[in-house]
C-alpha positions as CSV (number, residue, x, y, z in Angstrom):
1,X,12.7,23.8,7.8
2,X,11.3,20.3,7.2
3,X,13.3,17.6,5.7
4,X,12.2,16.2,2.4
5,X,11.3,12.8,4.0
6,X,9.0,14.5,6.5
7,X,5.3,14.3,5.8
8,X,3.3,17.3,7.0
9,X,-0.4,17.4,7.7
10,X,-1.9,20.9,8.3
11,X,-5.4,22.2,8.5
12,X,-6.9,23.9,5.4
13,X,-5.5,27.4,5.0
14,X,-8.9,28.8,4.5
15,X,-9.2,28.9,8.3
16,X,-6.2,31.3,8.3
17,X,-7.9,33.5,5.7
18,X,-11.1,33.5,7.7
19,X,-9.2,34.5,10.8
20,X,-7.6,37.5,9.0
21,X,-11.0,38.6,7.7
22,X,-12.4,38.3,11.3
23,X,-9.5,40.4,12.6
24,X,-10.2,43.1,10.1
25,X,-13.9,43.0,10.9
26,X,-13.2,43.2,14.6
27,X,-11.0,46.4,14.2
28,X,-13.9,48.9,14.3
29,X,-15.4,47.2,17.4
30,X,-12.0,47.2,19.2
31,X,-11.4,50.9,18.3
32,X,-14.9,51.9,19.6
33,X,-14.0,51.3,23.2
34,X,-10.7,50.5,24.9
35,X,-12.1,47.6,27.0
36,X,-13.1,45.8,23.7
37,X,-9.5,45.6,22.5
38,X,-9.0,42.0,23.7
39,X,-11.6,41.0,21.1
40,X,-8.8,41.1,18.6
41,X,-7.0,38.3,20.4
42,X,-9.6,35.7,19.3
43,X,-9.0,35.9,15.6
44,X,-5.2,36.2,16.2
45,X,-5.3,33.0,18.3
46,X,-7.3,31.2,15.5
47,X,-4.8,32.4,12.9
48,X,-1.8,31.2,14.9
49,X,-3.5,27.8,15.5
50,X,-4.4,27.4,11.8
51,X,-0.8,28.2,10.9
52,X,0.9,26.0,13.5
53,X,-1.3,23.0,14.5
54,X,-0.9,19.7,12.7
55,X,1.1,16.5,12.5
56,X,4.5,15.8,11.2
57,X,5.8,12.3,10.5
58,X,9.1,10.9,9.4
59,X,10.9,7.5,9.8
60,X,12.0,8.2,13.4
61,X,9.0,9.8,15.0
62,X,5.6,11.3,15.0
63,X,5.3,15.0,16.0
64,X,1.9,16.4,17.1
65,X,1.9,20.2,17.1
66,X,-0.7,22.3,18.8
67,X,-1.2,26.1,19.3
68,X,1.3,26.0,22.1
69,X,3.9,23.2,22.3
70,X,4.4,19.9,20.6
71,X,4.7,16.2,21.5
72,X,7.2,13.9,19.9
73,X,6.3,10.2,19.8
74,X,8.7,7.5,18.7
75,X,7.2,5.0,16.3
76,X,8.3,2.3,18.8
77,X,5.6,3.5,21.1
78,X,2.8,3.5,18.5
79,X,0.8,0.2,18.6
80,X,-1.9,1.2,16.1
81,X,-3.0,4.0,13.8
82,X,-6.8,4.1,13.6
83,X,-9.7,6.5,13.2
84,X,-12.5,7.6,15.5
85,X,-16.2,7.9,14.7
86,X,-15.7,11.3,13.0
87,X,-12.9,10.0,10.7
88,X,-10.1,11.7,12.5
89,X,-6.8,9.7,12.9
90,X,-5.8,8.4,16.3
91,X,-2.5,6.8,17.5
92,X,-2.9,4.2,20.2
93,X,0.3,4.0,22.3
94,X,1.9,1.2,24.2
95,X,1.0,2.8,27.5
96,X,-2.7,2.7,26.8
97,X,-3.0,6.4,25.8
98,X,-4.8,7.6,22.6
99,X,-3.4,10.6,20.9
100,X,-5.5,12.5,18.3
101,X,-3.5,13.4,15.3
102,X,-4.4,17.0,14.3
103,X,-5.2,17.5,10.6
104,X,-4.9,13.8,9.7
105,X,-8.0,12.2,8.3
106,X,-8.7,8.6,7.6
107,X,-7.9,9.0,3.9
108,X,-4.4,10.3,5.0
109,X,-3.4,7.2,6.9
110,X,-1.6,5.4,4.0
111,X,0.5,8.5,3.5
112,X,1.2,8.7,7.2
113,X,2.3,5.0,7.2
114,X,4.5,5.6,4.2
115,X,6.4,8.2,6.1
116,X,7.6,5.5,8.5
117,X,9.5,3.8,5.6
118,X,7.4,0.7,5.9
119,X,5.0,-0.7,3.4
120,X,1.3,-1.2,4.0
121,X,0.1,-4.8,4.0
122,X,-1.5,-5.8,0.8
123,X,-5.0,-6.3,2.2
124,X,-5.0,-2.8,3.7
125,X,-4.6,-1.2,0.3
126,X,-7.8,-2.9,-1.0
127,X,-11.1,-1.3,-0.4
128,X,-13.7,-3.4,1.5
129,X,-15.8,-5.5,-0.7
130,X,-13.3,-5.9,-3.5
């Protein structure tokens, strides 16, 4: 169970619904021949990924969750939170690595920073051109 001060970012749950529909649609195909049974694993993997993958942040650390496993990153190791060309959030670490933050978009960065317990600089809150 997550603590109240933990901010969670997850993918849209419509992906989970689509995976369930795909699983139901694949049932007749999988039942037709025994060797087609592994076809059911694809929508199951997508459903599990949609349910599990994402980013959690609190005052102590950033936790990046994937289909299998997770990575915990202390805020002390994060130099910068930025976005890539597609608008996805990226954390640049002090060892030169860049970590993509699943389910975090550029518009979510202020909420992610607020999870650290620190305030955004005044000029970051203003939109460009204002």
